[in-house]
C-alpha positions as CSV (number, residue, x, y, z in Angstrom):
1,M,244.9,-65.0,-35.1
2,G,242.3,-67.1,-37.0
3,F,239.7,-69.5,-35.6
4,K,239.4,-73.2,-36.3
5,K,236.2,-74.0,-38.2
6,A,233.7,-75.7,-36.0
7,A,232.7,-79.4,-36.9
8,L,229.3,-80.3,-37.6
9,T,228.0,-76.9,-38.4
10,G,224.2,-77.0,-39.2
11,Q,221.9,-79.9,-38.8
12,L,223.0,-83.5,-38.0
13,A,222.5,-85.8,-40.8
14,D,221.5,-89.6,-40.6
15,I,225.2,-90.6,-41.3
16,D,226.3,-88.6,-38.4
17,I,223.8,-90.4,-36.1
18,K,225.1,-93.8,-37.8
19,L,228.8,-93.0,-37.2
20,L,228.2,-91.9,-33.5
21,R,226.4,-95.1,-32.8
22,I,229.5,-97.3,-34.3
23,F,231.8,-95.2,-32.3
24,K,229.8,-95.7,-29.2
25,A,229.8,-99.5,-29.9
26,V,233.6,-99.6,-30.4
27,V,234.3,-97.8,-27.3
28,E,231.8,-100.1,-25.2
29,A,233.5,-103.2,-26.7
30,K,236.9,-101.6,-25.9
31,G,238.3,-102.1,-29.5
32,V,237.6,-102.5,-33.1
33,T,238.0,-106.2,-33.3
34,A,235.7,-106.7,-30.3
35,A,233.0,-104.6,-32.0
36,E,232.8,-106.7,-35.0
37,A,230.3,-109.2,-33.7
38,P,227.9,-106.8,-32.0
39,L,227.9,-104.4,-35.1
40,N,228.1,-107.3,-37.6
41,L,230.6,-105.5,-39.6
42,A,234.1,-106.3,-40.8
43,N,237.2,-104.8,-38.8
44,S,238.2,-102.5,-42.0
45,T,234.7,-101.5,-42.5
46,I,234.6,-100.3,-38.7
47,S,237.8,-98.4,-39.0
48,N,236.7,-96.6,-42.2
49,Y,233.7,-95.5,-40.3
50,L,235.7,-94.2,-37.6
51,S,238.0,-92.4,-39.8
52,E,235.0,-90.7,-41.5
53,L,233.6,-89.6,-38.3
54,E,237.0,-88.2,-37.1
55,K,237.2,-86.4,-40.4
56,R,233.6,-84.8,-40.1
57,L,234.5,-83.8,-36.5
58,G,238.1,-82.6,-37.1
59,I,239.4,-84.5,-34.0
60,R,241.2,-87.7,-33.2
61,L,238.6,-90.0,-31.3
62,C,240.8,-92.9,-30.3
63,E,244.1,-94.8,-30.8
64,R,243.9,-98.0,-32.4
65,G,246.6,-100.3,-33.6
66,R,249.3,-102.6,-32.4
67,R,249.6,-100.6,-29.2
68,G,245.9,-101.5,-28.4
69,F,242.8,-99.3,-28.2
70,F,242.2,-96.3,-25.9
71,I,240.0,-93.3,-26.3
72,T,241.5,-89.7,-26.5
73,P,240.2,-87.0,-24.1
74,Q,238.4,-85.5,-27.1
75,G,236.8,-88.9,-27.9
76,Q,235.6,-89.3,-24.3
77,L,233.9,-85.9,-24.7
78,V,232.4,-87.0,-28.0
79,Y,231.4,-90.5,-26.4
80,D,229.7,-88.7,-23.5
81,A,227.8,-86.4,-25.8
82,A,226.8,-89.4,-28.1
83,L,225.3,-91.1,-25.0
84,E,223.1,-88.0,-24.3
85,L,222.2,-87.5,-27.9
86,L,221.4,-91.0,-28.7
87,G,219.4,-91.4,-25.3
88,A,217.4,-88.3,-26.2
89,L,216.5,-89.7,-29.6
90,Q,215.3,-92.9,-28.2
91,K,213.4,-91.0,-25.4
92,F,211.6,-89.0,-28.2
93,R,210.8,-92.2,-30.2
94,N,209.2,-93.5,-27.0
95,T,207.3,-90.5,-26.5
96,I,205.9,-90.7,-30.0
97,N,205.4,-94.3,-29.9
98,D,203.3,-94.0,-26.6
99,S,201.3,-91.2,-28.1
100,H,199.8,-92.6,-31.3
101,Q,200.0,-95.7,-33.4
102,V,203.1,-94.9,-35.5
103,I,206.0,-96.9,-34.0
104,L,209.5,-95.8,-34.8
105,G,213.2,-96.5,-33.9
106,E,215.4,-99.6,-33.8
107,L,215.5,-102.9,-31.9
108,H,218.7,-104.8,-31.5
109,I,218.1,-108.5,-30.6
110,I,220.9,-110.9,-29.6
111,C,220.4,-114.6,-29.6
112,A,222.6,-117.5,-28.2
113,E,223.8,-119.8,-31.0
114,H,221.2,-122.3,-32.5
115,T,218.3,-120.6,-30.8
116,L,216.5,-119.3,-34.0
117,G,215.3,-122.6,-34.8
118,K,213.8,-123.6,-31.4
119,V,210.2,-124.4,-30.6
120,D,209.3,-124.3,-34.3
121,Y,211.1,-121.2,-35.0
122,C,209.3,-119.1,-32.5
123,I,211.6,-116.2,-32.7
124,V,211.5,-115.9,-36.4
125,K,207.5,-115.9,-36.2
126,A,207.9,-113.2,-33.6
127,I,210.0,-111.1,-35.7
128,D,207.4,-111.5,-38.4
129,Q,204.6,-110.5,-36.3
130,F,206.5,-107.6,-34.7
131,L,207.2,-106.2,-38.2
132,C,203.5,-106.5,-39.1
133,I,202.8,-104.3,-35.9
134,A,205.8,-101.8,-36.4
135,P,206.9,-101.9,-40.0
136,D,208.8,-98.8,-39.7
137,V,211.2,-100.2,-37.0
138,N,214.6,-101.3,-37.9
139,I,215.5,-104.7,-36.5
140,N,219.3,-105.7,-36.0
141,I,219.8,-109.2,-34.9
142,S,222.9,-111.1,-33.9
143,V,224.2,-114.2,-32.4
144,M,226.7,-114.3,-29.6
145,E,228.1,-116.6,-26.9
146,S,225.7,-116.8,-23.7
147,N,227.8,-114.8,-21.2
148,S,228.6,-112.1,-23.8
149,I,224.8,-111.5,-24.3
150,V,224.2,-110.7,-20.7
151,S,227.0,-108.2,-20.6
152,A,225.8,-106.6,-23.7
153,I,222.2,-106.2,-22.3
154,I,223.6,-104.8,-19.0
155,D,225.8,-102.2,-20.8
156,N,222.8,-101.2,-23.1
157,R,224.8,-102.3,-26.2
158,A,221.6,-104.2,-27.2
159,D,217.9,-104.3,-26.3
160,I,216.8,-107.8,-26.1
161,G,218.9,-111.0,-25.3
162,I,217.6,-114.5,-25.8
163,T,220.2,-116.7,-23.7
164,V,220.7,-118.8,-20.6
165,P,221.7,-116.5,-17.8
166,L,223.7,-118.5,-15.3
167,Q,222.8,-116.2,-12.6
168,N,220.4,-113.5,-11.7
169,H,221.2,-109.8,-12.3
170,H,219.2,-107.1,-10.4
171,Q,219.8,-104.8,-13.4
172,L,217.8,-107.2,-15.8
173,N,214.1,-108.0,-16.6
174,N,213.9,-111.7,-17.4
175,D,211.3,-114.3,-18.5
176,A,211.7,-117.9,-19.2
177,V,210.7,-118.7,-22.8
178,F,211.7,-122.3,-23.7
179,S,214.2,-124.9,-22.4
180,E,216.7,-127.5,-23.8
181,Q,218.1,-130.8,-22.5
182,M,221.9,-131.0,-22.1
183,L,223.3,-134.4,-22.1
184,L,227.1,-135.7,-21.7
185,Y,228.3,-137.2,-24.8
186,C,231.3,-139.3,-25.9
187,S,231.9,-140.4,-29.5
188,Q,232.1,-143.9,-31.0
189,K,235.8,-143.5,-31.1
190,H,236.0,-142.9,-27.3
191,P,236.6,-146.0,-25.0
192,L,233.6,-145.2,-23.0
193,Y,231.3,-145.8,-26.1
194,S,231.0,-149.5,-25.7
195,M,230.6,-149.6,-21.9
196,T,227.1,-150.5,-20.3
197,E,225.5,-148.2,-17.8
198,R,226.7,-150.6,-15.0
199,Q,230.2,-150.2,-16.0
200,L,230.1,-146.4,-16.5
201,S,228.6,-146.0,-13.0
202,Q,231.7,-147.5,-11.5
203,L,234.1,-145.2,-13.3
204,N,235.6,-142.0,-12.1
205,L,235.2,-139.6,-15.0
206,A,237.9,-137.3,-13.6
207,N,240.3,-139.5,-15.5
208,Y,239.0,-138.5,-18.7
209,K,239.4,-135.3,-20.7
210,F,236.4,-132.8,-21.3
211,V,235.6,-130.0,-23.5
212,E,234.8,-126.7,-21.7
213,S,231.2,-125.5,-21.8
214,P,229.4,-122.8,-19.7
215,R,228.4,-125.1,-17.1
216,L,231.7,-126.8,-16.7
217,R,233.4,-123.4,-15.5
218,A,234.3,-122.8,-11.9
219,G,231.3,-122.2,-9.7
220,Q,228.7,-123.0,-12.5
221,E,228.8,-126.8,-12.3
222,P,225.2,-128.3,-12.0
223,H,226.8,-131.5,-10.2
224,F,229.3,-131.7,-7.5
225,D,231.3,-134.3,-9.6
226,M,232.1,-131.8,-12.3
227,K,234.2,-129.8,-9.9
228,N,236.9,-132.3,-10.2
229,W,236.7,-133.3,-14.0
230,N,239.7,-132.6,-16.2
231,V,238.5,-129.8,-18.6
232,A,241.4,-130.0,-21.1
233,S,240.2,-128.1,-24.1
234,S,238.0,-125.2,-24.8
235,A,235.4,-124.3,-27.4
236,H,233.3,-121.3,-27.4
237,H,230.5,-122.6,-29.7
238,Q,228.6,-125.8,-29.8
239,E,229.7,-126.8,-33.3
240,A,233.3,-126.5,-32.2
241,R,232.5,-128.4,-29.0
242,M,230.8,-131.0,-31.0
243,S,234.0,-131.4,-33.2
244,L,236.2,-132.1,-30.4
245,I,233.8,-134.6,-28.9
246,L,233.6,-136.5,-32.3
247,S,237.4,-136.6,-32.5
248,G,237.1,-139.4,-29.6
249,H,239.6,-137.6,-27.3
250,F,237.1,-135.7,-25.2
251,L,233.8,-135.9,-23.5
252,G,231.5,-132.9,-23.5
253,F,227.9,-131.5,-23.1
254,L,225.6,-130.9,-26.1
255,P,221.9,-130.1,-26.6
256,E,220.1,-133.5,-27.1
257,E,217.9,-131.7,-29.7
258,L,221.0,-130.3,-31.6
259,V,222.8,-133.9,-31.8
260,D,219.4,-135.1,-33.4
261,Q,219.3,-132.3,-35.8
262,W,222.9,-132.8,-37.0
263,G,222.2,-136.5,-37.6
264,L,224.7,-137.6,-35.0
265,K,222.7,-139.9,-32.8
266,H,224.6,-143.0,-34.2
267,R,228.1,-141.3,-33.7
268,L,227.5,-139.7,-30.3
269,K,226.4,-141.7,-27.1
270,P,224.8,-139.9,-24.0
271,L,226.4,-141.0,-20.8
272,M,224.5,-141.5,-17.3
273,T,221.9,-139.1,-18.6
274,Q,220.0,-139.4,-15.2
275,K,223.0,-138.3,-13.1
276,Y,224.6,-135.6,-15.3
277,G,221.9,-134.6,-17.7
278,Y,220.6,-131.1,-16.8
279,T,218.2,-128.5,-18.4
280,N,219.0,-125.1,-19.9
281,T,216.2,-122.5,-19.4
282,F,216.4,-119.8,-22.1
283,K,215.1,-116.4,-21.0
284,I,214.3,-113.1,-22.8
285,I,216.3,-110.4,-21.0
286,S,216.4,-106.6,-21.1
287,S,217.8,-103.9,-19.1
288,K,215.6,-102.1,-16.6
289,N,217.4,-98.9,-17.5
290,S,216.8,-99.3,-21.2
291,N,215.3,-96.2,-23.1
292,N,213.6,-98.6,-25.6
293,H,211.0,-100.1,-23.5
294,S,208.1,-99.6,-26.0
295,L,209.7,-101.8,-28.7
296,I,211.1,-104.3,-26.0
297,N,207.7,-104.7,-24.5
298,I,206.0,-105.4,-28.0
299,F,208.5,-107.9,-29.0
300,S,208.5,-109.7,-25.8
301,R,204.8,-109.9,-25.7
302,V,204.7,-111.4,-29.3
303,L,207.4,-114.0,-28.6
304,K,205.7,-115.3,-25.5
305,Q,202.4,-115.5,-27.6
306,H,204.1,-117.7,-30.1
307,I,205.4,-119.9,-27.4
308,T,202.3,-120.3,-25.2
309,G,199.7,-119.9,-28.0
310,I,197.9,-117.3,-25.8
């Protein structure tokens, strides 16, 4: 009776590490489609990478298709081993980084939408300075919805998040970096557009339709009245939310700064700003259990320097 040839005989190549990282991201996202955003890769490309890893290992790692996604027993073993391997690699890089001036590794940053231009492009300037300090580090940057960013950092699917956490998490380090003013808007097509502040103050806004936003979800409302508002439509991104508000059928919250940048101040009117306006505080977040603390600390420091000027 013969023996099956062992997979991955000899040394691991860079491509093996890359494929294992992709497999890890797919497992943690619970599917190929869900992994597109964090990996910044197309569905078909991710599938091809998984097939290549399965071919190199000689085993079936996961089932994916119409029946959904689930990991095989062999795939679970590979995933667990990949966690151990990638963690050891990162620990090695941290040891090297802490021992002398050569800084190596990868840094994955996730930003909430429309944050890269804030505070005179402070994030872009921080990336520039970071790469001057650590030119051999590979930076990955992506944009996600705020709640998804927090989950990605807690699960160690990324190193740094820049977002508005709506609650404190004991697993996370966080520092406030900048803020934005959120206002309630209607478009010039909406019946409230022509009303005075006095007329608006006498209305029950629960009689109107709203576009969902993070602070209009149950338990996250900044004002008691909002608990009774009719959230009749959803839009996970601000540009989509803006489009629904512009249609004249919905009220909704948008950043004041963004409305100005879009050139929409004459088409969108803020309503009852003193009563319903609120401030979003963006924070730089990272996991307390991260193995990439050296790079996280460097980037966090240079970002705060560009914001404070210190």
